[in-house]
N, C-alpha and C positions, 0 to 999 in steps of 0.2 A: 503492501497502498502504499500513494506516494502523498505529506499534505505540504503544501508553498507557504509560504512565507512573507507577508506582505507588511512595510514600515511605514507610520504615518510622523509626525511632529503631532501631541496631541495640546504641547505647548513649549514657549521656547523651549526649559528645560525642564523637556518630559516625551520620552519616544516609544507610541507602543507596537508591539509587532503584535498582528493577525496570522492563527495558522489557521488551515484551510480544510480540506481536504480535496484533493486534486480535484479543479473544473467546479468546485463550490459556489453558485453565488455569489462576488462581494456585496451585494444584500444582504446577505442571510450574516446570520450573527455567529462567530468566528468559534473555532472549537475548542482552541483555549488561544489565552493572550498573554504575553510577557511586554512589562513595563520599567524603562527605562528607565529612571529619577537620577540625581545628583548625586548622590549620596547610596541608592540600592536600587536593586532589580526583586522584583516581585513575580511568579508566575501563577494563571491562574485557570483553573484544570478540573474539570468532570464536579466541580464544586466545594475547592480545595485552592485553599492558595499557599504556595511556601514560599523562603526569600532567602538570599541568599549574608549566612553572614560568618562576615571575618575568626577563623579561627586560627590555636595550633590543634590538629589532626590527627591521631594513628595509621600511620603507614601499613600498607597489605601489603600479603606476602603474594607473590604470585609469578608464576614461569617466561621468563620471554630468553629469545634466541641472544641478547644481551645484557650483561652485569647492570642491575639497576641502581638508582641515588636517587634522595634513599631509602636504604636498604629495611631498616624495620627503625624505632624507632616514629618523633614525631614532623610534621611539615608542615610549615607554614599554608593552610587551604581554607574553606570555608566549609560551615556546617548550613545546611540544608531540609530548614525549618520546615512545618509545616505549621498553617499559623489556622485553619476553621480542617472542618471532617475529623474521617481518624489517623491518629497516631500512625506515621510508616516510618517505620523503623530503622536507626543504623542509615541514616542518608548524607553523607558526606564528599568532596572532594578537592582534591588538591595536582599539585605540577609534581612526576618524578621526573630525572632525563636518564637515558638508553646507551651506555659508554659502550659507544662503537670502535673504537680505537685508542692504545694508551700506551706513549711511551712513559720516561723518564721525565718529559720536563711539560708533555703537554697531554689530553685529551683529548678527542672526537664526541662527539656526542648530542642528546636531539633530543626536545623534550618532550611528552608527553602527556594527561590529564588521566587522575585514578580517580574514577567514580566507587560510592558503594551506595546503593539505593533496594531499601529490600532487604538488606541482607545479602545479593549479588555483588560483587565487583567486576564492573567494566570497566576496558584503558580504552581512549581515544586518541585515534594515531591522527593530525592531519598534514593532511598529503599534497601536494600542488606537482600537477606533471608539469606546467609551461604555459597553460592559455590561464587568460580573469579569472575562468571560476576552480573554485578547489574545492576537497574534502576534507570530510572528518571519519577518521570512518571509525566503528566504534565496533570494539571487543567484545564478547563474553570470555572476560580474567583466564575461567577455567578449560574452555571448552575449546579455545584457541579460534573460535566461527566468528566472522563478521557478520553483526547482528540487527545494527542500524548505519549509515548512511548518510551523511548531511554535505550537500553541495551548495555551499557559498556562490554566488551566482555574483551578484556587484553589489554596490555602496548607495547606490542610487535608490532614494529613499521614494519617490512615486512611483515602481516599477518591484516585480515581483523576487524578494532577495535570496532568497536562498529555497529549497528544497532538503524535505527528509524522508526517509525512504527506509520501509521498515520491511523488515523480513516475516514478521508474527505485531497487526495489528496491540496485541496484549501488552504488549514494549511503546505504543506512545506515550504513554504518561513518562518512562524513562526516556524517551530518543526528546522530549517534549523541555525536561530539567539540560540537559546535553547541549540540547542550542541554547537555551537559555545561557549556560555557563562561558560555552565558546566561542559564542556568535554578538552574544549582546556583554555579556560585564566587562569585554575594552574597549568597548564605545565610552570612551570618555563624552561627556554634556557639562554643560556648567553654565551657568549664571544669562550672561552675555548669547546662548544661544548656537552655539558654537556647535558644530561636528567635526567629531576630527578622527572615522574612519580609518585605524589602523588597518586594514584588515581591503583594503581598495586597491593596492597594489595586487602586483604579479607574488604567486607564492609560488619559488624550485625549490621541492624535499632535496635529503641527500640520495641517492638511490637508496638507502639502507630504509630512511620512510617510504620511499617511492616503494617499496614491497609489499605495504603493509595496502597497499589500491589494490581492492578484491574484481578484477575486471570481472568474473564471471558474477558474481551478484551482482554489478550494478549493467549486466545487461539482460541477465534474466528479470528483473525489476523496472527497468526503464523500460 
């Protein structure tokens, strides 16, 4: 299943991102919304509201091709708090680094995000293939399989911003929370109505990052 994301400015310092099922009319109520304000981000979906709160969170153990930093202890990230509805257990995220090469003087590595949502751990790899669009490829950390893909299309607030591609519609909630962190949280918004989108330039991955782009998943679901 595919969802489309459209963005608009509600106020000089507020951005709203409407998530709709592909083909849904723009005059109908969206399935979910993400609101970006000066200091916080909220996700409203399925009668629940979530917020991202900066915090020190415990790191998770998982298998990856490369050594990971940090491997244990605590990392600076976000607690994902559910403000309404039934409590969602153990929801958090943080950024980790995969060390692809190491010498006495230098390490080569790339960043990726680690999410724990409802007790399941997901790895989100940002992958750019050289074109304007690029992708966030989400893997089930235990199975090592791609289950969600987010295609970032452009930064024009008057047009479609992204597509969220799912293997299983029951993962929609997880996909929307991951989208909010990876795409919306990094966009700075200030009182002067300036919008600086760090994602609007081309992103070209290293070969190690490109390997996480699952072409079969993309062809099958698009």
